[in-house]
NUTORFI-900280 format. One record per residue (C-alpha): residue in three letters; x, y, z; residue number from 1. Coordinates in steps of 0.5 Angstrom, whole numbers. Layout:
BEGIN
  residu      u      v      w  num
     ALA      X      Y      Z  NUM
...
! end
This chain:
BEGIN
  residu      u      v      w  num
     MET     77    310    -80    1
     ALA     79    312    -74    2
     ILE     79    307    -68    3
     THR     76    309    -61    4
     GLY     76    305    -55    5
     TRP     71    302    -51    6
     ARG     67    306    -46    7
     PHE     64    304    -39    8
     GLN     56    305    -39    9
     GLY     54    306    -32   10
     LYS     57    303    -26   11
     GLU     56    295    -27   12
     GLY     62    295    -32   13
     ILE     58    294    -38   14
     PHE     62    297    -44   15
     ARG     61    299    -51   16
     LEU     65    299    -57   17
     GLU     64    302    -64   18
     GLN     66    299    -69   19
     PRO     68    293    -67   20
     GLU     70    289    -72   21
     LEU     75    293    -74   22
     SER     79    290    -69   23
     SER     82    284    -71   24
     TYR     83    277    -66   25
     LEU     77    280    -61   26
     TYR     72    275    -57   27
     PHE     68    275    -51   28
     PRO     67    268    -47   29
     LEU     61    265    -45   30
     VAL     60    260    -40   31
     ASN     56    256    -35   32
     GLU     57    251    -29   33
     ALA     54    246    -33   34
     GLY     60    245    -38   35
     MET     58    250    -44   36
     MET     64    254    -46   37
     SER     63    259    -52   38
     SER     67    265    -54   39
     VAL     63    270    -60   40
     SER     67    276    -64   41
     PRO     64    282    -66   42
     ASN     62    278    -72   43
     LEU     59    272    -69   44
     HIS     66    268    -71   45
     GLY     68    264    -64   46
     GLN     67    257    -62   47
     SER     62    253    -58   48
     THR     64    246    -53   49
     ALA     63    241    -48   50
     GLY     70    239    -48   51
     HIS     76    236    -52   52
     ASN     73    231    -55   53
     SER     65    235    -57   54
     PHE     66    241    -60   55
     LEU     59    244    -64   56
     LEU     62    249    -68   57
     GLU     69    248    -71   58
     PRO     75    248    -66   59
     ILE     79    255    -67   60
     SER     85    259    -66   61
     VAL     86    267    -66   62
     GLU     87    267    -74   63
     SER     81    263    -75   64
     LEU     76    269    -72   65
     HIS     78    273    -79   66
     ASN     80    267    -84   67
     SER     74    263    -82   68
     LYS     67    262    -86   69
     ALA     65    257    -81   70
     SER     61    262    -76   71
     ARG     54    264    -73   72
     ASN     50    266    -78   73
     PHE     43    270    -79   74
     TRP     41    271    -87   75
     VAL     35    276    -89   76
     TYR     34    276    -96   77
     LEU     30    283    -97   78
     GLU     25    282   -103   79
     GLY     29    287   -109   80
     GLU     36    287   -105   81
     GLY     38    280   -104   82
     ALA     42    277    -98   83
     TRP     44    281    -93   84
     SER     48    278    -86   85
     ALA     46    280    -80   86
     THR     52    279    -77   87
     GLY     56    282    -83   88
     ASN     59    275    -84   89
     SER     58    275    -92   90
     ALA     62    276    -98   91
     ARG     59    282   -100   92
     GLN     60    286    -93   93
     ASN     66    283    -92   94
     ALA     68    286    -98   95
     ALA     66    294    -96   96
     LEU     69    294    -89   97
     PHE     73    299    -91   98
     SER     69    303    -96   99
     GLY     64    308    -97  100
     GLU     59    303    -95  101
     LYS     61    300    -89  102
     GLU     55    298    -85  103
     LYS     55    302    -77  104
     THR     56    297    -72  105
     THR     56    297    -64  106
     LEU     58    292    -59  107
     GLU     55    293    -52  108
     ALA     57    288    -46  109
     GLY     56    286    -39  110
     PHE     57    280    -35  111
     LEU     56    275    -38  112
     TRP     52    278    -45  113
     HIS     54    280    -51  114
     LYS     50    284    -56  115
     ILE     52    287    -63  116
     ILE     48    292    -66  117
     ARG     49    293    -73  118
     GLU     45    297    -78  119
     ASN     45    298    -85  120
     GLY     43    305    -87  121
     ARG     41    304    -95  122
     LEU     38    297    -93  123
     ASN     34    301    -87  124
     LEU     35    295    -83  125
     ARG     38    295    -76  126
     ALA     39    288    -72  127
     GLU     41    287    -65  128
     THR     44    280    -63  129
     THR     44    279    -57  130
     SER     49    272    -54  131
     PHE     50    269    -48  132
     VAL     50    263    -44  133
     PRO     44    261    -39  134
     MET     45    259    -31  135
     THR     41    252    -33  136
     ASN     44    245    -33  137
     ASP     44    245    -40  138
     LYS     50    245    -45  139
     ILE     46    251    -49  140
     GLU     48    258    -52  141
     LEU     42    262    -54  142
     MET     42    268    -58  143
     LYS     37    273    -60  144
     ILE     37    276    -67  145
     ARG     32    283    -67  146
     LEU     31    286    -74  147
     THR     28    293    -75  148
     ASN     26    296    -81  149
     THR     29    304    -79  150
     GLY     25    307    -86  151
     ASN     19    309    -89  152
     THR     17    303    -93  153
     GLU     15    296    -91  154
     LEU     20    290    -92  155
     THR     19    284    -95  156
     ILE     24    279    -91  157
     THR     26    272    -90  158
     PRO     30    270    -85  159
     THR     35    264    -85  160
     ALA     39    262    -79  161
     ALA     45    258    -81  162
     ILE     50    256    -75  163
     PRO     54    250    -78  164
     LEU     55    243    -74  165
     TYR     62    241    -73  166
     ALA     59    236    -68  167
     ARG     66    232    -66  168
     SER     72    232    -63  169
     ALA     78    237    -65  170
     ASP     82    231    -66  171
     ASP     78    231    -72  172
     LEU     79    238    -75  173
     ARG     85    236    -80  174
     ASP     86    228    -78  175
     HIS     80    225    -82  176
     ARG     75    231    -83  177
     HIS     72    227    -89  178
     VAL     72    221    -86  179
     THR     69    223    -79  180
     SER     63    226    -83  181
     LEU     61    219    -86  182
     LEU     59    219    -79  183
     HIS     54    223    -79  184
     ARG     46    222    -77  185
     ILE     43    228    -78  186
     TYR     36    229    -76  187
     THR     30    235    -77  188
     SER     24    237    -72  189
     VAL     20    241    -71  190
     HIS     24    246    -69  191
     GLY     31    245    -72  192
     VAL     37    240    -74  193
     GLU     41    234    -69  194
     VAL     47    231    -71  195
     GLN     49    225    -68  196
     PRO     55    222    -70  197
     SER     55    214    -70  198
     LEU     61    214    -67  199
     SER     67    216    -63  200
     PHE     73    216    -69  201
     ASP     79    214    -66  202
     GLU     84    209    -69  203
     ARG     86    205    -62  204
     GLY     79    203    -62  205
     HIS     72    207    -64  206
     ARG     67    207    -59  207
     VAL     59    208    -60  208
     ASN     58    215    -59  209
     LYS     52    218    -55  210
     THR     53    226    -56  211
     ALA     48    229    -60  212
     TYR     49    237    -63  213
     GLY     43    241    -65  214
     VAL     41    248    -67  215
     PHE     34    250    -66  216
     GLY     30    256    -67  217
     ALA     23    260    -66  218
     ALA     20    266    -68  219
     GLN     19    271    -62  220
     ASP     12    268    -60  221
     GLY     15    260    -61  222
     THR     13    260    -69  223
     ALA     17    254    -71  224
     PRO     22    255    -78  225
     VAL     19    253    -84  226
     GLY     24    248    -87  227
     PHE     31    247    -86  228
     PHE     38    246    -91  229
     PRO     41    241    -86  230
     VAL     47    238    -91  231
     THR     52    244    -92  232
     GLU     53    242    -99  233
     ASP     46    243   -101  234
     PHE     46    250    -97  235
     ILE     51    253   -100  236
     GLY     51    250   -107  237
     GLU     56    248   -112  238
     GLY     61    254   -112  239
     GLY     58    257   -106  240
     ALA     61    258    -98  241
     LEU     58    260    -91  242
     ASP     59    267    -94  243
     TRP     55    267   -100  244
     PRO     50    260   -100  245
     GLN     46    259   -105  246
     ALA     40    257   -101  247
     VAL     40    265    -98  248
     VAL     42    269   -105  249
     ALA     38    265   -110  250
     ASN     32    265   -104  251
     HIS     31    257   -105  252
     ARG     25    254   -102  253
     PRO     27    249    -96  254
     ASP     26    242    -99  255
     VAL     27    239    -92  256
     LYS     21    239    -87  257
     ALA     21    236    -80  258
     ASP     23    229    -79  259
     ALA     27    228    -85  260
     ASP     34    225    -83  261
     ALA     41    224    -88  262
     GLU     47    221    -86  263
     GLY     54    221    -88  264
     TYR     55    229    -90  265
     GLU     58    236    -86  266
     ALA     52    239    -83  267
     VAL     49    246    -82  268
     GLY     44    249    -77  269
     ALA     40    252    -83  270
     LEU     33    254    -80  271
     ARG     28    258    -86  272
     PHE     24    262    -82  273
     ALA     17    264    -86  274
     THR     17    270    -91  275
     LEU     14    276    -87  276
     GLY     13    284    -89  277
     LEU     16    288    -84  278
     ALA     12    295    -83  279
     PRO     16    302    -82  280
     GLY     19    303    -74  281
     ALA     17    295    -73  282
     SER     21    289    -70  283
     VAL     21    282    -70  284
     SER     26    278    -66  285
     TYR     28    270    -67  286
     VAL     32    266    -62  287
     ILE     36    260    -64  288
     ALA     39    255    -59  289
     MET     45    252    -59  290
     ILE     46    245    -55  291
     ILE     51    240    -53  292
     SER     47    234    -50  293
     ASP     49    227    -47  294
     ASP     45    224    -52  295
     ARG     39    225    -57  296
     ILE     36    232    -56  297
     ASP     29    233    -53  298
     THR     27    238    -58  299
     GLN     20    239    -55  300
     ARG     23    241    -48  301
     ILE     28    245    -52  302
     ALA     23    248    -55  303
     ALA     18    250    -48  304
     GLU     25    252    -44  305
     TYR     27    256    -49  306
     LEU     25    258    -55  307
     SER     20    265    -54  308
     GLU     23    272    -53  309
     PRO     20    272    -46  310
     ARG     23    266    -44  311
     PHE     30    269    -48  312
     ASP     29    275    -44  313
     GLU     27    272    -37  314
     LEU     34    267    -37  315
     LEU     38    274    -40  316
     GLU     36    277    -33  317
     GLN     37    271    -29  318
     ASN     45    271    -32  319
     GLN     45    277    -30  320
     THR     43    277    -23  321
     TYR     47    271    -23  322
     TRP     54    274    -25  323
     LYS     52    280    -21  324
     GLY     52    276    -14  325
     LYS     59    273    -16  326
     LEU     63    279    -18  327
     ASP     59    284    -11  328
     THR     63    278     -7  329
     LEU     69    283     -9  330
     SER     69    290    -11  331
     PHE     74    296    -11  332
     HIS     72    304    -10  333
     SER     76    309    -11  334
     GLY     78    315    -14  335
     ASP     79    312    -21  336
     GLU     72    310    -22  337
     GLN     74    307    -29  338
     HIS     80    303    -26  339
     ASP     75    300    -21  340
     LEU     71    299    -26  341
     TRP     77    295    -30  342
     MET     78    291    -24  343
     LYS     70    287    -24  344
     TRP     73    285    -31  345
     VAL     79    282    -27  346
     THR     75    279    -22  347
     LEU     71    275    -27  348
     GLN     78    272    -30  349
     PRO     79    267    -24  350
     ILE     73    265    -25  351
     LEU     73    263    -32  352
     ARG     80    260    -31  353
     ARG     76    255    -26  354
     MET     70    254    -31  355
     TYR     75    254    -38  356
     GLY     82    251    -35  357
     ASN     86    254    -40  358
     SER     84    251    -46  359
     PHE     77    253    -51  360
     LEU     79    260    -52  361
     PRO     81    262    -59  362
     TYR     88    264    -56  363
     HIS     88    258    -52  364
     ASP     89    253    -58  365
     TYR     93    248    -54  366
     GLY     91    243    -49  367
     ARG     85    238    -49  368
     GLY     82    241    -42  369
     GLY     83    240    -35  370
     ARG     87    245    -30  371
     GLY     95    245    -29  372
     TRP     97    244    -23  373
     ARG    100    251    -23  374
     ASP     94    254    -24  375
     LEU     90    251    -20  376
     TRP     94    253    -14  377
     GLN     95    260    -16  378
     ASP     87    261    -19  379
     CYS     85    259    -11  380
     LEU     89    265     -9  381
     ALA     83    270    -12  382
     LEU     78    264    -11  383
     LEU     79    264     -4  384
     VAL     76    271     -3  385
     MET     71    270     -8  386
     GLU     68    263     -7  387
     PRO     71    261      0  388
     ASP     66    256      1  389
     GLU     68    251     -5  390
     VAL     76    252     -4  391
     GLY     77    249      1  392
     HIS     75    242     -1  393
     LEU     78    244     -7  394
     LEU     85    244     -4  395
     TYR     84    238      0  396
     ASN     82    234     -6  397
     ASN     89    236    -10  398
     TYR     93    235     -5  399
     ALA     92    227     -7  400
     GLY     96    230    -14  401
     VAL    102    230     -9  402
     ARG    107    224    -11  403
     ILE    111    221     -5  404
     ASP    118    223     -9  405
     GLY    115    231     -8  406
     SER    112    232    -15  407
     ASN    105    231    -18  408
     ALA    101    230    -23  409
     THR    101    236    -27  410
     ILE     94    236    -30  411
     ILE     87    236    -25  412
     GLY     81    233    -28  413
     ALA     74    236    -26  414
     LYS     73    231    -21  415
     PRO     76    230    -15  416
     GLY     82    225    -15  417
     GLU     82    226    -23  418
     PHE     90    226    -24  419
     ILE     94    225    -31  420
     ALA    101    225    -31  421
     ASP    102    230    -36  422
     ARG     97    232    -42  423
     ASN    101    230    -48  424
     ASN    104    224    -44  425
     ILE    112    226    -43  426
     PRO    115    224    -37  427
     ARG    117    231    -34  428
     VAL    117    235    -27  429
     TRP    117    243    -27  430
     MET    121    245    -21  431
     ASP    117    250    -19  432
     HIS    111    246    -18  433
     GLY    112    244    -11  434
     ALA    113    251     -8  435
     TRP    106    255    -10  436
     PRO    101    250     -5  437
     LEU    104    252      1  438
     LEU    102    258     -1  439
     THR     95    258     -3  440
     THR     94    254      4  441
     LEU     97    259      8  442
     LEU     92    264      5  443
     TYR     86    259      6  444
     ILE     89    258     14  445
     HIS     90    265     15  446
     GLN     83    267     12  447
     SER     79    261     16  448
     GLY     84    260     22  449
     ASP     83    253     21  450
     LEU     90    250     23  451
     GLY     87    243     23  452
     PHE     87    243     15  453
     LEU     94    241     16  454
     LEU     93    235     20  455
     LYS     88    231     15  456
     PRO     90    225     12  457
     GLN     91    225      4  458
     THR     93    219     -1  459
     TYR     98    220     -6  460
     PHE     98    220    -13  461
     ARG    102    214    -16  462
     ASP    103    212    -23  463
     ILE    109    209    -27  464
     PHE    114    215    -26  465
     THR    118    215    -20  466
     LYS    124    219    -18  467
     ARG    121    226    -20  468
     CYS    120    222    -28  469
     LYS    127    220    -28  470
     GLU    125    212    -28  471
     ARG    119    208    -29  472
     ASP    116    203    -25  473
     LEU    115    197    -30  474
     ALA    111    193    -25  475
     TRP    106    198    -24  476
     THR    100    198    -28  477
     PRO     94    202    -29  478
     GLU     90    197    -27  479
     GLN     93    198    -20  480
     GLY     90    205    -19  481
     ASN     93    212    -18  482
     LYS     94    212    -10  483
     LEU    100    209     -7  484
     LEU    100    204     -3  485
     SER    104    201      2  486
     GLN    108    195      3  487
     ASP    102    191      5  488
     GLY     97    192      0  489
     ARG     94    198      4  490
     ILE     92    206      1  491
     TYR     97    210      4  492
     GLU     95    217      7  493
     GLY     99    222     10  494
     THR     97    228     13  495
     ILE     96    235      9  496
     LEU    103    238     13  497
     GLU    107    231     10  498
     HIS    105    233      3  499
     ILE    107    240      4  500
     LEU    114    238      8  501
     LEU    115    233      2  502
     GLN    114    239     -4  503
     ASN    119    243      0  504
     ILE    124    239      3  505
     VAL    125    235     -4  506
     PRO    127    241     -7  507
     PHE    133    243     -2  508
     PHE    136    236     -3  509
     ASN    135    236    -11  510
     VAL    141    241    -13  511
     GLY    146    242    -19  512
     GLU    154    244    -19  513
     ASN    152    251    -16  514
     GLY    148    249    -10  515
     ASN    142    251    -13  516
     ILE    135    247    -15  517
     GLN    135    244    -21  518
     LEU    131    247    -27  519
     GLU    128    239    -29  520
     GLY    123    240    -34  521
     ALA    122    248    -33  522
     ASP    120    252    -27  523
     TRP    114    258    -28  524
     ASN    117    260    -35  525
     ASP    115    254    -39  526
     GLY    120    257    -44  527
     LEU    126    254    -41  528
     ASP    125    247    -42  529
     LEU    132    245    -45  530
     ALA    137    246    -38  531
     PRO    134    239    -35  532
     GLY    141    236    -34  533
     ARG    146    241    -31  534
     GLY    140    247    -31  535
     GLU    139    251    -24  536
     SER    133    255    -22  537
     VAL    136    261    -17  538
     ALA    129    264    -18  539
     PHE    124    258    -15  540
     THR    130    257    -10  541
     ALA    129    263     -7  542
     PHE    122    262     -6  543
     TYR    123    255     -4  544
     ALA    127    258      1  545
     SER    121    263      4  546
     ASN    117    257      4  547
     LEU    122    253      9  548
     LEU    122    259     13  549
     GLU    115    260     13  550
     LEU    113    253     14  551
     SER    118    253     20  552
     GLU    114    258     24  553
     LEU    108    255     21  554
     ILE    108    249     25  555
     THR    110    252     31  556
     ARG    102    255     31  557
     LEU    100    247     32  558
     GLU    102    247     39  559
     GLN     98    253     40  560
     ALA     91    251     36  561
     ASP     85    248     40  562
     GLY     87    241     42  563
     GLY     94    242     40  564
     THR    100    238     39  565
     ASP    108    238     40  566
     THR    109    232     36  567
     LEU    107    230     28  568
     GLU    107    223     25  569
     ILE    110    222     19  570
     ALA    111    217     14  571
     GLU    119    214     17  572
     GLU    122    215     10  573
     ILE    121    221     10  574
     ALA    124    222     16  575
     VAL    131    221     14  576
     LEU    130    228     10  577
     LEU    130    232     17  578
     ASP    137    231     17  579
     SER    138    235     23  580
     LEU    134    230     28  581
     ASP    139    225     27  582
     THR    146    226     24  583
     PRO    146    233     21  584
     LEU    148    234     14  585
     ASN    154    239     11  586
     TYR    149    243      6  587
     ASP    156    246      3  588
     SER    156    239      0  589
     ILE    153    238     -6  590
     PRO    154    231     -7  591
     ALA    151    229      0  592
     LYS    145    232     -2  593
     GLN    144    228     -8  594
     GLU    147    222     -5  595
     LEU    141    223      1  596
     LEU    135    224     -4  597
     ALA    137    218     -8  598
     ARG    137    214     -2  599
     TYR    131    217     -1  600
     PHE    128    215     -7  601
     ASP    131    208     -7  602
     SER    127    207     -1  603
     VAL    120    210     -3  604
     VAL    120    205    -10  605
     PRO    115    201    -10  606
     ALA    112    202     -4  607
     VAL    113    205      3  608
     SER    113    201      9  609
     GLY    107    205     12  610
     ARG    110    205     19  611
     LYS    110    213     22  612
     ARG    115    216     26  613
     LYS    113    221     32  614
     LEU    117    228     31  615
     SER    118    233     36  616
     VAL    114    240     32  617
     ARG    120    244     35  618
     GLN    126    239     32  619
     VAL    122    239     25  620
     SER    121    247     26  621
     GLU    129    248     28  622
     ASP    131    243     22  623
     LEU    127    247     17  624
     ARG    130    253     19  625
     ARG    137    251     19  626
     LYS    135    248     12  627
     ALA    132    256     10  628
     ASN    138    259     13  629
     TRP    143    256      9  630
     MET    139    257      3  631
     PHE    138    266      4  632
     GLU    146    265      6  633
     HIS    147    262     -1  634
     LEU    144    265     -5  635
     ARG    146    272     -2  636
     LYS    153    271     -2  637
     GLN    153    267     -9  638
     GLU    147    270    -14  639
     TRP    148    277    -12  640
     ILE    151    280    -19  641
     ARG    154    287    -21  642
     SER    154    289    -28  643
     ALA    159    293    -31  644
     GLU    155    299    -31  645
     GLY    154    299    -23  646
     PHE    147    296    -23  647
     GLU    146    291    -18  648
     TRP    141    285    -18  649
     PHE    140    277    -17  650
     ASN    142    271    -22  651
     GLY    135    267    -24  652
     TYR    138    261    -27  653
     TYR    144    257    -30  654
     ASN    144    254    -36  655
     ASN    145    247    -39  656
     ASP    152    248    -39  657
     ALA    152    250    -31  658
     VAL    154    257    -34  659
     ARG    151    263    -29  660
     VAL    145    266    -35  661
     GLU    145    273    -32  662
     GLY    150    278    -32  663
     ASP    155    283    -38  664
     HIS    155    279    -44  665
     PRO    158    281    -50  666
     ASN    151    281    -53  667
     GLY    149    286    -49  668
     VAL    147    285    -41  669
     ARG    142    279    -40  670
     MET    137    280    -34  671
     THR    131    277    -32  672
     LEU    125    279    -28  673
     THR    123    272    -24  674
     GLY    130    273    -21  675
     GLN    128    279    -17  676
     VAL    121    277    -15  677
     PHE    122    271    -11  678
     THR    128    274     -8  679
     ILE    124    281     -6  680
     MET    118    277     -4  681
     GLY    121    271      1  682
     GLY    125    277      4  683
     ILE    132    274      1  684
     ALA    134    281     -1  685
     THR    135    286      4  686
     GLU    132    292      4  687
     GLU    139    296      1  688
     GLN    139    290     -5  689
     VAL    131    291     -6  690
     GLY    132    298     -8  691
     LYS    138    297    -12  692
     ILE    134    291    -16  693
     THR    129    296    -17  694
     ALA    134    301    -20  695
     ALA    136    295    -25  696
     VAL    130    293    -27  697
     ASP    129    300    -29  698
     ARG    135    300    -33  699
     TYR    135    294    -36  700
     LEU    128    291    -37  701
     LYS    123    297    -37  702
     ASP    120    300    -43  703
     GLU    115    306    -44  704
     GLN    111    302    -50  705
     ILE    110    295    -47  706
     GLY    112    296    -39  707
     TYR    116    291    -36  708
     ARG    119    286    -39  709
     LEU    120    279    -37  710
     ASN    127    279    -40  711
     SER    133    283    -43  712
     ARG    134    282    -50  713
     PHE    139    275    -51  714
     CYS    141    276    -57  715
     GLU    141    269    -59  716
     ILE    137    262    -59  717
     GLN    138    259    -52  718
     GLN    139    251    -54  719
     ASN    142    250    -47  720
     LEU    136    254    -44  721
     GLY    130    254    -47  722
     ARG    125    254    -53  723
     ALA    123    261    -51  724
     PHE    130    265    -53  725
     GLY    127    262    -60  726
     PHE    121    266    -60  727
     ALA    122    273    -63  728
     PHE    123    278    -58  729
     GLY    119    281    -54  730
     HIS    114    276    -56  731
     LYS    111    271    -50  732
     GLU    116    269    -45  733
     ASN    121    272    -49  734
     GLY    122    280    -47  735
     ALA    114    281    -47  736
     MET    110    284    -41  737
     PHE    108    278    -38  738
     SER    103    280    -33  739
     HIS    104    274    -28  740
     MET    111    277    -26  741
     THR    109    284    -27  742
     VAL    104    284    -22  743
     MET    108    279    -17  744
     TYR    114    284    -18  745
     ALA    108    289    -15  746
     ASN    106    285    -11  747
     ALA    113    283     -7  748
     LEU    115    291     -8  749
     TYR    109    292     -3  750
     LYS    110    287      2  751
     ARG    116    290      3  752
     GLY    114    297      3  753
     PHE    116    300     -3  754
     VAL    109    302     -4  755
     GLN    111    308    -10  756
     ALA    115    303    -14  757
     GLY    109    298    -13  758
     LYS    104    303    -15  759
     GLN    108    304    -21  760
     VAL    108    298    -24  761
     LEU    102    296    -22  762
     ASP     99    303    -26  763
     SER    103    300    -32  764
     VAL     99    294    -32  765
     TYR     92    297    -32  766
     GLN     94    303    -37  767
     LEU     97    298    -42  768
     SER     91    293    -42  769
     ALA     86    299    -42  770
     ASP     90    303    -47  771
     PHE     84    300    -54  772
     GLU     88    304    -59  773
     ARG     94    299    -58  774
     SER     92    292    -54  775
     ARG     86    291    -58  776
     MET     83    288    -53  777
     TYR     76    289    -48  778
     PRO     77    290    -40  779
     GLY     81    286    -37  780
     VAL     89    284    -36  781
     PRO     92    279    -42  782
     GLU     97    274    -41  783
     TYR    103    278    -44  784
     ILE    103    285    -48  785
     ASN    107    283    -54  786
     GLU    112    288    -58  787
     ARG    106    292    -62  788
     GLY    103    293    -55  789
     ARG     98    288    -56  790
     GLY     94    285    -51  791
     MET     95    277    -52  792
     TYR     91    270    -49  793
     THR     86    275    -46  794
     TYR     81    272    -41  795
     LEU     85    266    -38  796
     THR     91    268    -35  797
     GLY     94    267    -27  798
     SER     95    274    -27  799
     ALA     88    276    -25  800
     SER     89    272    -18  801
     TRP     96    276    -17  802
     LEU     92    282    -19  803
     LEU     86    281    -15  804
     LEU     91    279     -9  805
     THR     95    284     -9  806
     LEU     90    290     -9  807
     LEU     85    287     -4  808
     THR     92    285      2  809
     GLU     97    289      0  810
     VAL     94    296     -3  811
     TYR     88    295      1  812
     GLY     91    291      7  813
     VAL     85    287      8  814
     LYS     88    280     10  815
     GLY     87    274     14  816
     ASN     91    272     20  817
     PHE     91    266     23  818
     GLY     83    267     23  819
     ASP     83    274     25  820
     LEU     82    280     20  821
     HIS     89    284     19  822
     LEU     88    291     16  823
     ASP     94    295     14  824
     PRO     92    299      8  825
     LYS     98    301      3  826
     LEU     94    307     -1  827
     THR     98    313     -3  828
     ALA     94    320     -4  829
     LYS     91    320    -10  830
     GLN     87    313    -10  831
     PHE     83    316     -5  832
     ASP     76    319     -8  833
     ALA     74    327     -7  834
     ALA     71    325     -1  835
     GLY     78    323      2  836
     GLU     75    316      2  837
     VAL     77    309     -1  838
     SER     73    303      0  839
     VAL     73    295     -1  840
     ILE     68    290      0  841
     THR     69    283      1  842
     SER     67    277      5  843
     PHE     71    274     12  844
     ALA     69    270     16  845
     GLY     63    269     12  846
     ARG     60    275     14  847
     LYS     60    281      7  848
     LEU     64    287      9  849
     GLN     65    294      7  850
     ILE     72    297      9  851
     VAL     72    304      9  852
     TYR     79    309     10  853
     ARG     78    316     12  854
     ASN     84    320     10  855
     LEU     81    327     11  856
     GLN     88    330     11  857
     ARG     90    327      4  858
     ALA     97    324      7  859
     ASP    101    320      3  860
     TYR    103    313      5  861
     GLY    108    313     10  862
     LYS    106    319     13  863
     TYR     98    316     16  864
     GLN     97    311     21  865
     ILE     91    307     24  866
     GLY     86    311     28  867
     GLN     79    311     30  868
     VAL     76    303     29  869
     THR     69    303     28  870
     LEU     64    296     27  871
     ASN     57    298     24  872
     GLY     59    305     28  873
     VAL     61    302     34  874
     VAL     67    304     36  875
     VAL     72    298     37  876
     GLU     79    297     40  877
     PRO     83    292     35  878
     THR     89    289     36  879
     SER     95    295     34  880
     ASN    102    294     32  881
     GLU    106    298     27  882
     GLU    103    293     22  883
     GLY     96    295     22  884
     CYS     91    293     27  885
     LEU     87    286     28  886
     ILE     80    285     29  887
     PRO     78    278     32  888
     ARG     74    273     29  889
     GLN     70    273     34  890
     ALA     68    280     33  891
     ILE     65    278     26  892
     GLU     63    272     27  893
     THR     58    275     32  894
     LEU     55    279     26  895
     PRO     48    277     22  896
     GLU     49    273     16  897
     GLY     46    276     10  898
     ALA     47    284     11  899
     VAL     53    288      9  900
     HIS     57    291     14  901
     ARG     62    296     15  902
     ILE     68    298     18  903
     GLU     71    305     18  904
     ILE     77    307     19  905
     THR     80    313     20  906
     LEU     88    314     18  907
     ASN     92    320     22  908
     ALA     96    323     20  909
! end
């Protein structure tokens, strides 16, 4: 059967896909702020959980979506015909999937609801199954099944909902799967089946369990089921299976009623409803609720609040309103409506990362919850635009995850102050982690004008690991708490600025034998994890270099701020890293750098003195600038390389033998995209070099089939560099189109004024993602595109934040400048609509703004400049410069709240 892609319906981002089950690995997220995290496939497979240790449905990977039989199911026994699954999950229907008996199915989905319409022409029966997670305080997922008789004769049907209750930790999926079923205590009530395991199984110490799981249901008017099959082996029968259960196939009468119990078995929420006659054209609906509770479930409350069709429809409408409000905070209008609607799904993705972390969806079958350090700071880039009220507190809280050695906790919990050294208890440091917080904090300061944020005091993270995880302080115990102490036993606090300085200055001294920052456990590319001894990341040396330059300029702003200061207070131990204030170091001497850093590490273990040193803002700024300038010159002089073919670019890495990774090689030219992104973005590459880099990228990394590869083919396993090269080429970190770095490449090109090249990169990401015939994914941007063009690891990817940020701040040119609104569009002529306009709706200074650019002469980028600017129809006189114009924050803050205010900018050729 021919595959056609999804199509948008209307202007709200709703899309439709015919025969979705003919595409593998599809799933859709359903989630709420209460902590329910679900996923649903076209056949209602997927999982539902509140965390690693509380899965209602069985934990799965993507392969399980089409191999596992344990799914949400709703059975109909038709008199004279037998068993039929409204979700398509029967052995008979699966066998007919590619035959002439294939049923007609349609997927419809919006923010955040999922509907499958399945119609069997021979049986004259249609089922519409709608799923969503309501925005209530319950961890609950709802499903409504509407059955319709499409024929001319009455149908006699007996419905049965059947949802297996895994009801335990993901750790128990293989390890002690049967033993943990012995802990199950199963209860039935008027509306369903509940499981509360007696213990949380853990051989380090079994704990009494409180968490309960339930499946409850009712007919459209609230009528309860007539009976239950709560034990899986009874439901499926001897020799049966979840896709052909004897209780349904043989239409057994349920012998379990309300107020029954069982223990020691696998459970299933199998709810039998009363047999009824369905007249031609008539419909009947059933509502099913799946819930995870912190204790025994109040079944009467659940029935009253959820189990009727009117209540389901009301909650669905509330859900749609909630998500519309979230996503309408940022929306784009251009000459390409399909792209604008696709971007609405990209806008959703950073919110999903905040809610899921980087786990609990089928492709994200790793981790135990929580967000990674790098993920947090990058996701906040988009959240600062979309949820600005929440992000300032988030940034502040998470600076407490920084260690005094410049490293940090790698996993951030759900609550403020919850930090974990690593999800796998492996002591290691990702060398790029210190670079991201400044980037996000700068965006926050530019958006808010809140320079005072830098001077807020915050604690430091403390655990057993010291000296960037190279040593352990065996005198430290968890009972001492996870906060750094001073020598007198008090909790030590330093300003946010002190934290940022530490994160960026320590790496400057932490160099390898080629003078670049050590790779340590890995950098952004987690796959480069086998060069901890002598490996170096040139790419992130460039990032840190540009950070130091940004910092040197940023801190001088403190003198100009309200209540400004010309001095800074930092821990006296940290002052040694600002070497030029006392005895300037020879930065060409690698041993001198390493020795100074070792002295600093020794001075802060096991505690800091607690004494502060006052320093001149100007002197600190000059020290940072001196460091940045040295790094810029070092990179330009040592790391600019040329291939035999005459192409030039920056080397990105040294391996664990301290050998340069990129350039000509007997197995073919080796090149990485990462090494180019940060040299361009940070200004290390000159304008002439940027042009040469783009030519080299097009020659060695661009692939018309899958876009811009993360690296060229190395043709060898790199045991001295990283596991990534053990992956098949064209997959994940080994040569796939890795959306994150590709979008950052586009961002860097836009930032440097290479607009046509940047647009070409962004267009490729969109076209690859939206080409359903190849990508086989719903709207949005994937983590990567594999060798066959399939979109992989959908929904939870940091590339979404970078794509939103790039479109808003670079393409549409809407950004903050120390609290003022800066407008500097980099739009091409083709991006304007038929009326010569583009617009974006976004929030700034607590006001909702619609920013409209009018380009009536259809001039291309570089041939127009900003002309008249109006605010709600009134001409304003912004401050103009070569890089757009500034509208003072005060002019925006005086506008009334609640309304959408229109800023219109005329572009003159």
